[in-house]
C-alpha positions as CSV (number, residue, x, y, z in Angstrom):
1,M,89.3,140.1,62.1
2,N,89.0,142.3,65.2
3,A,85.9,140.7,65.7
4,K,87.1,137.0,65.5
5,L,90.4,137.8,67.6
6,K,88.0,139.6,70.5
7,K,86.1,136.3,70.8
8,I,88.9,134.5,71.3
9,E,90.3,137.0,73.8
10,D,86.8,136.9,75.8
11,R,87.3,132.4,75.9
12,I,90.9,133.1,76.9
13,N,90.4,135.8,79.7
14,A,87.3,133.8,81.0
15,I,89.4,130.9,82.0
16,P,90.2,131.6,86.0
17,V,94.1,130.3,85.5
18,W,95.5,132.6,88.6
19,K,92.8,130.6,90.8
20,K,93.7,127.4,89.4
21,T,97.7,127.8,90.2
22,T,96.6,129.5,93.3
23,I,94.8,126.6,94.8
24,A,97.6,124.1,93.3
25,F,100.4,126.2,95.4
26,C,98.3,126.0,98.5
27,I,97.4,122.7,98.2
28,T,100.8,121.0,97.0
29,L,103.0,122.9,99.2
30,G,100.8,122.4,102.5
31,I,100.4,118.4,101.7
32,D,104.8,118.8,101.1
33,F,104.7,120.4,104.5
34,L,102.9,117.2,105.9
35,S,104.3,114.6,104.6
36,L,107.7,115.7,105.2
37,A,106.0,116.5,109.2
38,A,104.5,113.1,108.4
39,S,108.6,111.5,108.1
40,V,109.2,113.1,111.0
41,L,106.7,111.9,113.2
42,L,106.9,108.1,111.9
43,A,110.5,108.4,112.3
44,R,110.1,109.4,115.9
45,Y,107.3,106.1,116.4
46,I,109.4,103.4,114.5
47,R,112.9,104.5,116.8
48,W,110.6,104.5,119.6
49,L,109.0,100.8,118.5
50,F,112.6,99.6,118.3
51,V,114.5,101.4,121.3
52,D,112.3,101.9,123.3
53,Y,109.2,99.9,123.0
54,P,106.7,99.3,125.5
55,N,108.0,102.6,127.6
56,A,105.2,104.4,126.2
57,E,105.9,107.6,128.7
58,I,109.3,108.1,126.6
59,L,106.9,108.6,123.4
60,F,105.8,111.8,124.8
61,E,108.3,113.0,126.9
62,W,112.0,111.3,125.7
63,N,114.2,114.0,126.4
64,V,111.9,116.8,126.3
65,S,115.0,119.3,125.7
66,L,116.8,117.9,123.2
67,F,112.8,116.8,121.9
68,V,112.0,120.7,121.4
69,E,115.9,121.2,119.7
70,R,115.3,118.2,117.4
71,L,111.6,119.9,116.3
72,W,113.5,123.2,115.4
73,L,115.9,121.6,113.4
74,Y,113.4,119.7,111.2
75,G,111.0,123.0,110.9
76,A,114.4,125.2,109.8
77,F,115.5,122.3,107.6
78,I,111.6,121.2,105.6
79,L,111.2,125.8,105.8
80,I,115.0,125.0,103.2
81,L,113.5,122.1,101.3
82,L,110.3,124.1,100.6
83,L,111.7,126.9,99.8
84,V,114.3,125.1,97.2
85,F,110.9,123.1,96.1
86,T,109.6,126.5,95.2
87,A,112.3,128.1,93.2
88,K,112.6,125.3,90.8
89,G,108.7,125.0,89.9
90,H,107.7,122.2,91.6
91,Y,104.3,124.0,92.7
92,T,103.7,125.8,89.6
93,R,104.2,123.3,86.8
94,R,102.6,120.7,86.0
95,R,104.6,117.5,86.3
96,M,104.4,114.3,87.3
97,P,105.9,113.3,90.8
98,I,107.7,110.5,89.6
99,M,109.8,112.6,87.0
100,L,110.7,114.9,89.9
101,F,111.8,112.2,92.1
102,N,115.1,112.6,91.4
103,E,115.5,116.1,92.4
104,I,113.6,115.3,95.4
105,F,116.1,112.7,96.3
106,L,119.0,114.6,95.9
107,M,117.6,117.8,98.1
108,V,116.3,115.4,100.8
109,L,119.8,113.9,100.4
110,I,121.9,117.0,101.0
111,V,119.7,118.3,103.8
112,G,120.1,114.8,105.4
113,V,124.0,114.8,105.2
114,A,124.1,118.6,106.6
115,D,121.6,118.1,109.9
116,F,124.1,114.8,110.4
117,A,127.4,117.1,110.0
118,S,125.7,120.5,111.9
119,A,125.7,117.7,114.5
120,Y,129.4,116.1,114.8
121,L,130.4,119.5,114.0
122,L,129.1,121.7,116.6
123,Q,129.3,118.4,118.9
124,K,125.4,117.7,119.8
125,A,123.8,115.2,121.3
126,F,121.1,113.8,118.6
127,P,119.4,110.7,117.6
128,R,121.0,108.9,115.5
129,L,118.1,106.8,114.1
130,W,115.6,109.4,114.4
131,V,117.5,111.4,112.0
132,A,118.7,108.6,109.2
133,L,115.0,107.1,109.4
134,T,113.2,111.1,109.0
135,W,115.5,111.9,106.2
136,G,115.4,108.1,104.5
137,M,111.6,108.2,104.4
138,A,111.1,112.1,103.5
139,P,111.7,111.4,100.0
140,F,109.2,108.5,99.6
141,I,106.4,110.1,101.5
142,L,106.5,112.9,99.4
143,L,106.7,111.2,96.7
144,F,103.5,109.5,97.5
145,G,102.2,112.7,98.5
146,R,102.8,114.8,95.3
147,Y,100.4,112.2,93.8
148,V,97.4,112.6,96.2
149,S,98.3,116.2,95.5
150,I,97.2,115.3,91.9
151,A,94.4,113.5,92.9
152,I,92.5,116.1,95.1
153,L,93.5,119.0,92.1
154,K,91.9,116.8,89.7
155,R,88.8,116.1,91.6
156,M,88.5,120.5,92.3
157,R,89.4,120.5,88.6
158,C,92.6,122.7,89.1
159,W,94.9,120.3,88.1
160,K,95.0,121.4,84.1
161,L,95.8,124.2,82.7
162,P,95.1,125.8,79.6
163,V,98.0,126.4,76.6
164,L,98.0,128.1,73.5
165,F,99.1,126.3,70.4
166,F,100.9,127.4,67.6
167,G,102.4,125.7,64.9
168,D,100.8,123.7,61.6
169,L,98.9,120.4,61.0
170,N,101.5,117.6,61.7
171,G,102.8,119.8,64.9
172,L,98.6,120.0,66.3
173,D,99.0,115.5,65.7
174,I,102.3,115.4,67.9
175,V,100.7,118.0,70.1
176,K,97.2,115.9,70.5
177,N,99.3,112.7,71.2
178,L,101.5,114.1,74.0
179,I,98.7,115.3,75.6
180,R,97.7,111.8,76.1
181,N,101.2,111.7,77.8
182,E,101.3,111.3,81.7
183,Q,104.1,114.0,81.5
184,F,101.6,116.4,79.8
185,S,98.5,115.7,81.9
186,G,98.3,118.8,83.4
187,Y,97.5,120.7,80.0
188,Y,95.0,121.0,78.1
189,L,94.8,122.9,74.3
190,A,92.3,126.2,75.1
191,E,93.2,127.3,71.6
192,S,95.0,126.4,68.3
193,F,96.6,128.9,66.1
194,L,97.8,126.8,62.3
195,K,100.1,128.3,60.3
196,T,99.7,126.4,56.5
197,N,100.7,127.5,53.3
198,G,99.4,130.8,54.5
199,K,98.0,131.7,57.7
200,S,95.2,130.1,59.3
201,Y,93.6,129.8,62.5
202,L,91.7,126.7,63.6
203,N,88.8,127.0,66.4
204,P,87.5,124.5,68.7
205,K,85.2,123.3,65.8
206,N,87.4,122.8,63.1
207,E,86.5,126.0,60.9
208,Y,89.9,127.5,59.4
209,Q,90.0,131.0,59.4
210,T,92.9,133.6,58.1
211,V,95.3,135.1,61.0
212,N,98.8,135.9,61.0
213,L,101.6,135.9,63.8
214,R,101.0,139.9,64.5
215,D,97.8,139.2,65.5
216,F,98.3,136.2,67.3
217,G,101.5,138.7,69.3
218,H,98.8,140.9,70.2
219,L,96.2,139.4,71.6
220,K,95.1,141.1,74.6
221,I,95.2,138.4,77.5
222,R,95.1,139.7,80.9
223,H,97.1,137.1,82.5
224,N,100.2,134.7,81.4
225,L,99.9,131.9,79.2
226,R,102.1,128.9,78.6
227,V,102.3,129.0,74.4
228,L,103.0,125.1,72.9
229,I,105.3,125.6,70.0
230,C,105.3,122.6,67.7
231,F,106.2,122.7,64.0
232,S,106.9,119.9,61.4
233,K,110.6,118.4,61.0
234,E,110.7,120.6,57.8
235,K,109.3,123.7,59.2
236,E,110.8,124.0,62.9
237,H,112.8,126.7,61.4
238,E,109.5,128.4,61.7
239,Q,109.4,127.8,65.7
240,Q,111.8,130.8,66.8
241,D,109.5,133.8,65.1
242,V,106.4,132.3,67.1
243,A,108.8,132.1,70.3
244,V,110.4,135.5,70.3
245,E,106.7,137.1,69.3
246,A,105.0,135.1,72.2
247,L,107.6,136.2,75.0
248,R,107.3,140.1,73.8
249,H,104.0,139.4,75.3
250,G,105.1,137.9,78.3
251,H,104.1,134.6,77.9
252,Q,105.3,131.4,78.5
253,V,107.1,129.3,76.2
254,M,106.8,125.6,75.7
255,L,108.9,124.7,73.0
256,L,108.9,121.0,71.4
257,P,111.6,120.5,68.4
258,S,112.7,117.0,67.7
259,Y,115.9,115.3,68.1
260,F,115.1,111.8,67.3
261,Q,117.7,109.2,68.0
262,L,120.1,111.6,69.6
263,P,120.5,111.6,73.6
264,I,118.8,113.7,75.4
265,F,118.6,112.7,79.5
266,H,122.4,113.3,79.4
267,S,122.7,116.0,77.1
268,N,124.0,119.5,78.4
269,I,123.1,122.7,77.1
270,E,125.6,125.7,77.7
271,P,125.2,129.1,76.0
272,I,127.9,130.3,73.6
273,F,128.5,134.0,74.7
274,G,128.0,136.8,72.7
275,E,126.8,134.2,70.4
276,H,123.0,133.1,69.2
277,Y,123.9,129.6,69.8
278,L,123.5,126.6,72.4
279,L,126.4,123.8,72.7
280,M,124.8,120.4,73.4
281,R,126.9,117.9,74.4
282,M,126.0,114.3,74.2
283,Q,126.2,110.7,75.0
284,N,124.9,107.6,74.9
285,A,124.3,107.2,78.5
286,L,125.6,103.4,78.9
287,D,128.7,104.1,77.1
288,N,129.7,105.3,80.5
289,W,131.2,103.1,82.6
290,F,130.0,104.4,86.0
291,Y,126.4,104.4,84.9
292,K,127.2,100.6,84.1
293,K,128.7,99.9,87.4
294,I,125.4,101.8,89.1
295,K,122.8,99.5,86.7
296,R,124.3,96.4,87.7
297,L,124.0,97.3,91.2
298,F,120.7,97.6,91.1
299,D,119.8,94.7,88.8
300,L,121.7,92.5,91.4
301,I,119.3,94.2,94.3
302,M,116.5,93.7,92.7
303,A,116.7,90.2,90.9
304,S,117.9,88.9,94.9
305,I,114.6,90.8,96.3
306,L,112.2,89.2,94.0
307,L,113.4,85.9,93.4
308,I,112.9,85.3,97.3
309,L,109.7,86.7,97.1
310,T,108.5,85.0,93.6
311,M,109.9,81.9,94.8
312,P,106.7,80.1,95.9
313,I,105.2,81.0,92.7
314,L,108.0,79.8,90.3
315,V,107.6,76.3,91.8
316,L,103.9,75.9,91.9
317,A,104.5,77.0,88.1
318,A,106.7,74.3,87.7
319,I,104.5,71.7,89.0
320,W,101.5,73.0,86.7
321,I,103.5,73.0,83.7
322,R,104.8,69.5,84.4
323,S,101.1,67.8,85.4
324,V,99.2,69.1,82.3
325,S,102.3,68.8,79.4
326,K,105.1,66.3,78.6
327,G,108.6,67.9,79.1
328,P,110.7,70.0,81.0
329,A,109.0,72.8,83.1
330,L,112.3,75.2,82.2
331,F,113.1,76.2,78.9
332,R,116.2,77.5,77.4
333,Q,116.1,79.8,74.2
334,K,119.5,81.0,72.3
335,R,118.8,85.0,72.5
336,I,121.5,87.8,71.4
337,G,122.9,89.8,74.0
338,L,125.7,91.8,74.8
339,N,128.3,92.5,71.8
340,G,126.1,90.5,70.0
341,E,126.8,86.7,71.6
342,N,124.1,84.3,72.4
343,F,123.1,83.7,76.2
344,P,120.5,80.7,76.9
345,C,117.1,82.9,78.2
346,L,115.2,80.9,80.9
347,K,111.6,80.7,80.3
348,L,108.8,78.7,82.2
349,R,107.7,76.0,79.0
350,T,104.4,77.4,77.8
351,M,103.9,75.5,74.7
352,E,103.8,72.0,73.7
353,V,107.0,70.0,72.9
354,G,107.6,70.2,69.6
355,A,106.6,74.1,68.9
356,H,108.9,74.8,66.4
357,Q,109.1,72.4,64.3
358,T,105.1,73.6,64.1
359,L,106.3,77.0,63.1
360,V,108.4,75.6,60.4
361,R,105.5,73.6,59.0
362,W,103.6,77.3,59.4
363,K,106.1,79.4,57.1
364,K,106.2,76.5,54.7
365,N,102.4,75.7,54.7
366,A,100.5,78.1,56.1
367,P,101.9,81.5,54.7
368,E,98.5,83.7,55.7
369,T,99.3,82.2,59.5
370,W,102.6,83.1,59.2
371,A,102.2,86.0,57.9
372,E,99.8,86.7,60.9
373,Y,102.8,86.0,63.2
374,E,105.3,88.1,61.7
375,K,102.7,91.3,61.6
376,N,102.0,90.7,65.3
377,N,106.1,91.1,66.7
378,F,105.9,87.3,66.4
379,K,103.0,86.2,68.3
380,L,99.8,85.0,67.9
381,D,96.3,86.0,69.2
382,R,95.2,82.2,69.7
383,D,98.3,80.5,69.3
384,P,97.5,76.3,69.5
385,R,101.0,75.4,70.5
386,L,100.4,77.4,73.9
387,I,99.7,74.4,76.6
388,K,96.6,74.7,79.0
389,G,97.1,77.4,81.8
390,A,100.0,79.5,79.2
391,H,97.7,82.5,78.6
392,F,97.7,83.1,82.2
393,L,101.0,82.4,82.7
394,R,101.9,84.6,80.0
395,K,99.1,87.7,81.0
396,Y,101.0,87.7,84.3
397,S,104.5,87.1,83.0
398,I,105.1,84.5,85.5
399,D,106.8,82.6,82.5
400,E,109.1,85.1,82.8
401,L,110.0,84.9,86.0
402,P,113.2,82.5,85.6
403,Q,115.3,85.3,83.9
404,L,115.5,86.6,87.2
405,L,118.5,84.0,87.4
406,N,119.7,85.8,84.3
407,V,119.7,88.7,85.7
408,V,122.1,87.6,88.5
409,K,124.2,85.8,86.4
410,G,125.3,88.9,84.3
411,D,123.4,87.9,81.3
412,M,120.5,90.0,81.6
413,S,119.4,93.2,83.1
414,M,116.0,94.0,85.0
415,V,115.0,96.9,82.4
416,G,116.6,97.2,79.1
417,P,115.8,95.7,75.7
418,R,113.8,92.5,75.3
419,P,116.8,90.0,74.1
420,L,116.8,89.2,70.3
421,L,116.3,85.9,68.6
422,P,118.2,85.4,65.9
423,R,115.3,85.6,63.3
424,E,114.7,89.1,64.8
425,I,118.3,90.8,63.9
426,K,116.9,91.6,59.8
427,S,113.3,93.5,61.5
428,Y,115.3,95.4,64.2
429,G,116.9,97.7,61.3
430,V,119.7,100.1,62.0
431,N,119.4,99.8,65.9
432,F,120.6,96.9,66.2
433,E,124.0,98.7,66.5
434,H,122.6,100.1,70.0
435,Y,121.1,97.0,71.1
436,T,124.7,94.9,71.1
437,R,126.3,97.8,73.4
438,T,123.9,96.7,76.4
439,I,122.9,94.4,78.1
440,P,119.3,92.8,77.0
441,G,116.1,93.4,80.0
442,I,113.4,91.7,81.7
443,T,111.2,94.8,81.2
444,G,111.8,97.8,79.1
445,L,110.1,101.2,77.2
446,W,108.5,98.1,74.9
447,Q,106.5,96.2,77.7
448,V,105.4,100.0,79.3
449,N,104.5,101.1,76.0
450,G,101.8,99.0,74.6
451,R,103.5,95.8,75.2
452,S,102.7,93.0,72.7
453,H,100.3,95.0,70.4
454,T,103.5,97.6,69.6
455,T,104.9,96.9,66.2
456,F,108.3,95.8,65.8
457,T,110.0,98.9,64.3
458,K,108.1,100.9,67.4
459,R,109.7,98.2,69.7
460,A,113.0,98.7,67.6
461,E,112.7,102.6,68.4
462,L,112.1,102.2,72.2
463,D,114.6,100.0,72.7
464,S,117.1,102.5,70.9
465,W,115.6,105.5,72.9
466,Y,116.1,103.7,76.2
467,I,119.5,103.0,75.4
468,Q,120.7,106.3,75.0
469,N,118.7,107.8,77.7
470,W,119.2,105.4,80.1
471,S,119.6,106.7,84.1
472,V,118.7,104.8,87.4
473,W,115.8,107.5,87.7
474,L,113.9,105.9,84.0
475,D,114.8,102.2,85.0
476,I,112.7,103.3,88.8
477,I,109.8,104.3,86.8
478,I,109.8,101.8,84.0
479,T,109.8,98.9,87.1
480,L,107.1,100.7,88.7
481,K,105.0,101.0,85.5
482,T,105.8,96.8,84.8
483,F,104.5,95.9,88.1
484,K,101.3,97.6,87.5
485,I,101.3,96.1,84.0
486,V,101.9,92.8,85.9
487,V,99.3,92.7,88.6
488,L,96.6,93.8,85.5
489,G,97.6,91.8,83.5
490,L,97.8,94.8,80.5
491,G,99.0,94.1,77.0
492,E,99.9,90.7,76.4
493,R,97.8,88.9,73.8
494,H,95.7,85.7,74.5
């Protein structure tokens, strides 16, 4: 056994983790500094463009003493931001930038308010527009810079860090799926220790060999590694033993306990002093009245902007539909909304008039077609009822644009569970109670996780998870992913 463990030790110790982490730290920190400096300079230029243009001399010699004082202040605030980001692990942990955007936004907001407050309290003259633009643009430039950092680190092969896995076969399957998730894109499995009925070890060639927990804990590794622990739900009680053993030897521990059907984004975890328990406070996010108001404000702003921008596309699409098919361009369909009440969901018509009667005939006379229709989330790959050009309208979600009017009216939200048809209630199962407590949306987790190729059961689970874990940042993430999917036309059946 010692010889086998020695091979494992040599393989893990050969991984230059310290080089990767050092390079990643320096590059990410450096690009953050450049991003903040770019925010300062870009804001300075915009201020000149709107206030002092076309006097080019002012751009370079604008109140020199005040300009130098501003640079010192910006330098101090930038240093504070970089120190806070360092303390929060932004440069050492592998997390996607969009998942950190709330921390970045809040810290920049605090620093910006402090900048304004210090100037007023000290009664200092300062260029208000320059300061406001600097801190207003900084979070978004930082976010862009973080993605640039990741792209550079990937090219240098310094982005992915090794993790040791310990768990059972089901846990290993879960972790392999998670490794493909963006949030785990910075990790790869260096070694997998499996615990089945006995105690076994699985190397990359899928050869089972005996190993026990003590051997695992006493591996002689020259650098701290991340130990990712995941057992199937029936064996989660074994996680603590592995975690304790790993922590004793200085490794970082990453636990993956399952909290299926529980809200976790807004959970507060508190240790109970002197006890070996954790107190978790939970509440469905959209049961909070304040969050509902914030979500409504987000909807009105986004829907109004998109309506203005997409109105020409909407008009052209309506003209096309009228030219290739008899009947109205706009289609109203009864859907289920908040509190289980019906509302008219608006869409551009992409099927021939009388398509519903065809559906009724399928159910009665073509059971195979109807079975395929139900199996594919009430869609067909090649639906004969579609009008000319309908594939294009659906692929790029142009037929959904009228629902922006539903959003303005308050029947729908920009992000949320897709509005259900009455016939779909039974298929939605127990998650229907969650569904009726929120406003359905134009896009949601379902659309950015497979769209039409996701099963209806998975769709219901995703919708339920979203309702329980809603946040402004989650809506922003889903909205950004939706734009990518719509532009590329991904996931829709043809």
